[in-house]
N, C-alpha and C positions, 0 to 999 in steps of 0.2 A: 815574601813580606806579607804582613797583614794588609787588609784593605785600607788601613790608614798609612801604610808605608813604613811602619816601625817594626823592627824585629824584637823578639823577646830577649830577656836576659837568661843566662844559664840557671840562675836561681829560680826563675819563674818556670823554666822547663822542668827542673828537678823536683819542683813542688808537685808535679803530676804523678811522680813515681808512687806505686802502690806500697812499696816497702824499701827498707834500707838496702837490701840485696839488689833490687832493681836499679836503685840510684847508682850503686857502685858499678854494676854491669853496664848500665847505659852510658855512664861517663867514659868507660873504656872505648865505646863505639862512637864517641863524639868527635873523632878525627876523620880525615878524608880517606885514610888508608883502605878500610874495608868497603867503601862505598863506590858505586859507579852509577852513571846515568841519573844522578840526583838533580832535582829541579823544584821550582815553585811557580805558582800561578797567581795572577792578580785576584782570582776568586778565592784564594785562601787554601789551596791544596799544596801539600809538600810531599814529594815522593822520592824513592831511591831504591837501588838494589844493593843489598848487604851480603857480602861473602860469608857463608857459613861453613859448616863441616861437610855438607853434601856437595854434589856436583852443580846444583842449581842455586843461584843466590836467592835470598829471601826478598820477596816483593813487599815493600813497606810504603804505606801511604797514610797521611794524616790530614784531616780537615780541621784547620784552625779557625775557620770562619763560622763555625757553629756557635751561636750565641749562648748556648747552654754549656759550652766547654768543648775542648777538642774531641774529635772522634778518630778512631784508629782502625787500621786493618793491616795485618801482616801474615804472610804465608808460613811463618814459623809455627811450631807446635805449642808454643807457650800459651798458658791459660791466664796469664796476667794481663791486665789492661791499665796503662799501656805496657807493652813488652819492652825489653831492653833495646830492641831494634828501633822502635818508634821513639824512645827517649834519645837514643844516639842520633837518629836523623834530625830530631828537633834541636839537639845541642849543636850539631853541625850547621844547621840552618841559622841558628841564632848567632853563631860565632864567625861564620865565613861565608859571605855572600858569593864569593867566587866559586866555592865548592858546591853551593846550591843556588845556581843562577836562575833568574826568571826564564820561563820557557813554556812550551806546550806540553801538557801532560801526556804520557803514553796511554795507549788504549786501555790497559788494565786499570790504571789509576783514574782515568777520566770516566770510565764506566761506573766504577764504585762511587765516585763523587756525584755523578749525575743521578744514580739510583738513590743516594741519600737525599738529595734535594727534591726529587720527585716524591719520595715518601713523606718528607717534611711538608711539602705543599698539600699532599692528600690529607695528611693528618690535620693540618690547619683548616682545610676546607670542611673536613668532617666534624671538627670541633664546633663549627657554627650551625650545624644541622640539628634538628630536634631529635631527641632520643626516641628510639623505636617503641619503648615501653613506658608506661606511666607508673609512678610510685603511688601506692595507696597511703594517703596521709594518716588514716585511722590505724592501719597496720603498723606504720612507723611509730605512731604515738604509743601503741601498746607495747612494742618492742622496747622503746625507751623507758617506759614505766617498769617493765619487768627487769631491765638491767639496773635501774635505779634502786629497785627493791633488793636485788642481790648485793649491790654495792653497799647499801645501808646495813644489810646483815653482816657483811664483812667488816664494816667500820665498828659495829657493836662488838663483834668478836675480838677485834684488835684492841679495842678499849679494855676489854676484860683481861687480855694478855698483859697489857701494860700495868693494870692494877695488880695482877698477880706478881709481876716482876718487882714492883715497888714494895709490896707487902713482904716478899721474901728477901728483899735486899738486893742492891745492885751487884753484889759479889757473886750472886748465883748466876749472873749472865756469863761470867768468865768460866764458871764451873760447868755450865750446861753445854758450852761449845757452840759452834756455828749451826749444828744440825737443828736445834730448836728453832732458830730464826728462819732457816730454810723451809722448815715445815710450815711455819706461820706465813711466810711469803707465798708458798704454794696454795695455802688456803685463800689468800687475797687474790691470787690469779683465778682460782675457782669462782670467786665472787666478782670477777671481771673488774677488779680495782687494781689495774696494773701500776698506777702511781704509788699506791700504798705498798704493793709488793716490792717495788724498787727501793723504797725508803726502809722497809723492814730488812732487806738484805744488807743495806748499809749499816744498820744497827748491829748485825751479827759480826761485822768486821771491826767495830770500835774497840772491844776489849783487847785486841792485839795491837793497838796503835801506840802503846807505851804509856809512860807516866801521865797521870791526869785523865785517863780514859773514863773513870766514873762520871766526871763532870761533863765530858762530851756526850756520854751516853744519856745522861739525864736531860741535857739540852735537846738532843734529838727526840727523846721520848716526849718532851713537852711540845715540840713542834708537831709530832704525829698526833698527839692528843688534840692540839689546836685544829689540825686539819680535819680530824674526825668530827669534832664539834661543829666546825664550819660547814661540813657536808650536811650534817643533821639539821642545821638551821639555815640552809642555803636560801630558802624562800624569803628569809628576813634580811638578807644581805643586799647591799647595793649591787646593781646589775654587773658592774665591772668586777667587783670582788667575787661575786657568785661565779662568774665565768672563770676567774682564776682558780677558785676552789675546784670546779669541775675539771679543769685542765690538770691540776695537781693530783687529782684522784685517778687520772688516766683515762677520762672519758674523751672520745674523739670529738674533734671540732673541725670546722672548715674555715678557710681564709675568706671571710665575707666582708672585709673592709674595702673601701673604695680604692681602685687602682691608683697608685702614685708613680708617675713617670719621672725619671731622673737619670743622671749619669752617676752610676754607682761604682765607687772605688772599692776594690777588694782589699779589705784591711787585714784579714787573717783567715787561714784555713787549717784545720787540724782534725784528726780522727780520734775517737774513743771506741774501745771495743769491750764486749762482754762475750760470754760463751755462745750467745745467740745472734748477736747483731753488731755491725760496725756502723757507728754514727759519725757523720761528717758535719762539722759546724763551720759555716762560712759567714764571716762578719762583713757587712757592706756599709759604706757611708755615702749618703746622697750629697752631691756637690751643691745642689740648689736648696734642697729641703733641710740639709744639715741633720738628718736623722740617721742614726746607726741602727741597722736591722740585722736579723739573723736568718740565714737559710739553713735548713736541716736536710740532709740527704742520707739515705740508709742503704746498706748492703748486707748480704748474708755474712755470717761469721767467716772471717778469713778472706773476704773479697772486698775490694774497695768500692765505695758508692760511685755511681755513674757521674754525678755532677762534680766537676772539678774546675775551680777558678783560681789560678795562681795569684799570689799577693802582688799588688802593684798594677794589676790590670784594671780597666774601667769598662763597664758595659752600660749602654743606654737601654733601659728596660722598665717595665711596670712591675710593681710588687703590691701585694694585698696583705693586710695585717690579719692575724688571727685574733679572736676575741680574748679579752682579759685586760685589766687595768695595767698600763705600762708594759704590755706584752711586746717584746722586740721581735718575736718570730713573724716571718712573712712567707708567703708563697711567691715564687718567681712566675711572672706572667709573660706577656708578649715582650720579645726582645727585638730591638730595632737595628742593632748592629753587632758585629762580632766583638768580643772582648779585645782590647788593645792597651798597650802600656800607656800610663798617664803620669803626669808630673805633679798632680794635685796631692795635697796632704790634708788630713782632718785637723780642725782647730784643737788646741790643747788647753789644759787647765792645770791648776796647782794640785798638790797632793791633798791639801785640806779640802779643796772643792770636790775632789774625787770621793773622799770619805763622806762628805756631806751628801753627795749624790746617792751613794749607796744607802745611807741612812734614810733619805727621803723615799727611796724606792721600797724600803722595807715596810713603810707605812701602808703601801698599796699591796704588797705581796710579802707577808712575813716569812715565806719559805724560800725566798730568793737567795741563791748562793752567791751571786755576783752581778755586777752591772758592767757594761762596756764603757770604758773611758780612755781618753788620750791625754797623757801627761806631757806638758811642755816644759822644756828646760829643766830636766832632772838629770842627776848624775848617779850611776850605780856605785855604791860605796859599801865596804864591809861593815858589819855590825856584830862584833864578836864572832861567833861561829856561823852567823847568818849574813844575809845581804839585804840592802834596802835601796829604795830610790829616793834620793834627797833633792829637795828644791834647790836649784842653783842660786836663786835670789831670795831665799828665806831660810827658816830654821826647822821646817817640818819635813817629814819623810814617811814613806809607806814601806812596811816590811814585805819582802817577797814571800809567796806561799811556800810551804815545804816542798811541794812538787816542782815549783819553778827553780828552786835552789839545786835540784838534782838533774836538771836538763842541760844538754850542751848549749842551748840557746843563751844561757846566762853568760857564758864566756864569749859568745859572739857579741852580746850586748856590751860587755866590758871592753872588748877590743874595739868596737865601733866608737864607744865614748872616749876611751883613752884619757879619762879624767875631765873631758869637756861635756857640756850639756847636750842632751839628745832629746828627741821627741819619741815617746813610747806609747803604743796602743796595747791595751790588755784588758783583763777582767779584774775588777776590784771587788773584794768580798770580805767576809768575816775572817778568813784565814790570811788575808793580805792581798798583794797584787801579783797577778800572773802575767808577765810581759809576753806578748805574742808577735809584735812587729815593732821595728824601730827605724828612725830616720836620723841621719846626721844633722847637726845644726845648719850647716851650709847645704849646697847642692849635693844631691846623691840619691841613689835608688833606695827603696824600702828594703829592709833586711828582715827576712822571716826568722823568728826565734823559736818556732815550734815545729 
């Protein structure tokens, strides 16, 4: 059991899987058959021996008391974290207390858990000590100035590329292919303007998105132009908007906001990938502050990020905000208890209020793709070839984004609703609403949709 005495659900366990293959393989090991000497402790350690293809069973141990998310160790050769054995053990623990009874950990599991806690204490103690070296403020200022000069040069070059595109006509973008945009993006990387590089790569993909692409391309070019001008005139912008521009350009920043302690409900977790990086987005909602904030965690391409917080868990922790007007991103600070299942739900709003919230956020950040919102009492309904979330008590609705319409989560949402109102958390933006998590109108667990 967790330190709160509540076991996780199967969905919360499977949310930890690094990929679909691991979920499938782990599910097969979620029965008692291949396991022996399994058990759990009040300290949050779960262990067991899993029969494999060799003569010796695999030693599998999981620390579920780690406030930053579960930690795993298995003697199998898999390089995935968690491996299928760790997933299977947690599924068995979640479903069958008799198969994973409370007890005393064997020496191999106890040593691993004790070592982890010792390292965590040492790290915590070291964090409070003064750094051995001092940073030269003048040298840091000169480095920042040199980077700003390179970014400014990149912004000027990109502006000229956009002018050339419009003078030649948008049709030339389709004829030139993706190579031209990739070359431009590489130039922005050289200028240390990673934010511009990412948006330029998105431009290159627009001509292949189907009918109406010239309009979408022109819209994105306008936003790029606005961002470049904002950077060039950043000294005249309000402090919050200037910080937003620096962030959108890709300049690094630190979470310097005051720590906010709360019980944070995990609303959603999903990964996005590109050839270089895996990005995990974790949305949290504060039970007392009523703030919805975003944690980002990164992993190398093809590898899952370390931070994992399944939907429906709650953790007591401090978070600190990053600079920028309306910036939802935070850094996770001190954690005071291990994540545990919670019955709380975020408050909801109507579809009209959600659209108004996104419109208001655009005034502070014109480049914002979406905002996190929770819709209350909405019903998923077909809309021609598409789907929408309609207010059960009104006549307004929000269309689902094209990406959301192609995900399996749509059918989980439809099945959960069954024609009745549900509460749905997701991201509301200019392309529509992307549902991420849903709750039934009555009692019931959160259902992850992504």
